[in-house]
C-alpha positions in Angstrom: -64.4 -21.3 21.8 -65.7 -20.2 20.1 -64.0 -17.3 16.9 -67.1 -14.8 16.2 -70.5 -14.6 18.0 -74.1 -13.7 16.2 -76.6 -11.5 17.2 -80.3 -12.3 15.3 -78.0 -14.4 13.2 -74.6 -11.5 12.3 -71.9 -12.5 13.0 -69.3 -11.0 14.9 -65.4 -12.0 15.0 -64.8 -11.8 18.7 -60.4 -11.5 17.5 -61.9 -7.9 15.9 -62.4 -4.8 17.0 -65.3 -2.2 16.4 -67.1 0.8 16.4 -70.5 -0.2 16.9 -71.6 2.3 16.0 -70.5 2.9 12.7 -70.4 -0.1 12.1 -67.0 -0.4 11.2 -64.5 -3.3 12.9 -60.6 -3.1 12.8 -58.1 -5.8 12.5 -54.1 -4.5 13.0 -51.6 -6.4 11.0 -47.6 -7.4 12.0 -46.6 -4.5 9.7 -48.4 -2.0 12.0 -51.0 -1.1 9.3 -54.6 -1.8 10.5 -57.5 -3.5 7.8 -60.4 -1.2 8.2 -64.2 -3.1 6.7 -67.9 -3.1 7.0 -69.4 -5.4 9.8 -71.9 -7.9 8.5 -74.7 -5.8 10.4 -73.7 -3.1 7.9 -74.1 -4.6 4.7 -76.9 -6.7 5.4 -78.7 -3.4 6.4 -77.3 -1.9 3.1 -78.2 -4.6 0.6 -76.1 -6.0 -1.9 -73.8 -3.6 -2.2 -73.6 -2.3 -6.7 -70.6 -0.5 -5.7 -68.1 0.5 -2.9 -65.7 3.3 -3.9 -62.2 3.3 -1.6 -60.6 6.4 -1.0 -57.2 6.6 -3.3 -53.8 5.4 -1.5 -52.4 8.3 -0.1 -55.4 10.3 1.3 -54.6 10.7 5.3 -58.9 10.3 6.8 -59.7 11.5 10.5 -61.0 9.7 12.6 -64.5 9.1 11.7 -63.8 10.6 7.8 -65.2 8.8 4.8 -63.0 5.8 3.9 -65.0 4.5 1.1 -68.5 5.3 -0.2 -70.8 2.3 -0.8 -74.0 2.2 -3.0 -77.2 -0.6 -2.5 -80.1 -0.1 -4.0 -81.3 0.6 -1.0 -78.5 2.8 0.7 -75.7 5.4 -1.0 -73.1 6.3 2.2 -70.3 6.7 4.5 -67.6 3.9 5.5 -66.5 5.9 8.3 -63.1 5.5 9.6 -63.1 3.7 12.9 -58.8 5.3 12.9 -57.0 7.9 11.9 -54.3 8.1 9.8 -53.2 7.5 6.3 -54.7 4.6 3.8 -51.9 2.9 2.5 -53.9 -0.4 0.0 -57.3 -0.1 -1.2 -59.3 -3.8 -2.0 -59.0 -3.7 -5.4 -61.4 -6.5 -6.2 -64.9 -3.7 -4.6 -63.9 -2.2 -8.4 -64.9 -5.2 -10.1 -67.5 -6.5 -7.8 -68.7 -4.9 -4.8 -70.7 -8.0 -3.7 -67.7 -9.7 -2.2 -68.4 -6.7 1.0 -71.6 -8.8 1.6 -69.8 -12.1 0.8 -67.0 -11.9 2.9 -67.2 -9.2 5.4 -64.3 -10.0 7.3 -62.1 -11.0 5.3 -62.1 -11.1 1.2 -64.0 -8.0 1.7 -62.1 -5.1 3.6 -62.3 -2.1 2.2 -58.6 0.1 3.2 -55.7 -0.5 4.9 -54.5 2.2 6.6 -51.2 3.1 8.5 -52.5 4.9 12.1 -51.8 7.8 13.2 -52.8 7.5 16.9 -53.4 4.2 17.2 -53.6 3.3 20.9 -55.7 6.6 21.7 -58.0 5.6 19.4 -57.7 1.5 19.5 -59.0 2.2 23.8 -62.3 3.4 22.6 -63.1 0.2 20.3 -64.4 -3.1 21.7 -63.4 -6.0 21.4 -63.9 -9.9 22.0 -67.9 -10.6 24.7 -67.9 -6.5 25.1 -68.2 -5.3 21.2 -70.8 -8.8 21.0 -73.1 -7.1 24.1 -72.6 -3.9 22.8 -73.6 -4.9 19.3 -77.0 -7.1 20.9 -78.3 -3.8 22.3 -77.8 -1.6 19.3 -79.2 -4.1 17.1 -82.0 -5.0 19.9 -82.8 -0.8 20.8 -82.9 -0.3 17.4 -84.7 -3.3 15.6 -82.3 -4.0 13.5 -83.3 -6.9 11.1 -81.6 -10.4 11.6 -79.0 -10.5 8.9 -79.6 -13.2 6.1 -76.6 -14.6 4.2 -75.9 -15.2 0.8 -75.0 -18.5 -0.4 -71.3 -19.1 0.3 -70.9 -16.1 2.7 -67.6 -16.3 4.4 -66.7 -15.8 8.3 
């Protein structure tokens, strides 16, 4: 079985949890933290990132509030948190090379790690596996989003 699906060329790993409406993903870590990032769809819509500025370690964010601001030549906006909790780590690589999100949105390009405060309830609202892919497919088709065009060295 494949470890990811694609919709219009956009990669969606099946083991992640998605907030399709906000174009974010969550990976639960063994230490009880959750890693949060932008989806391949989001980085593709934004284009090559010029800046990515996460909130500081120790910041407490409610679900739906920004954990970072990203900027490309065509878009400036928030990365909304799919979870409530405290930021315990930020991706330091973003300060010197925001395009890591474009090259590796699910691995090296993660945004923040959080200690979730309401994990069970909020994870129940997210989608994973094929249901997430189906929801993304419906959104991409309904909004006629452009296909993903990956840069050389793109990593799933």
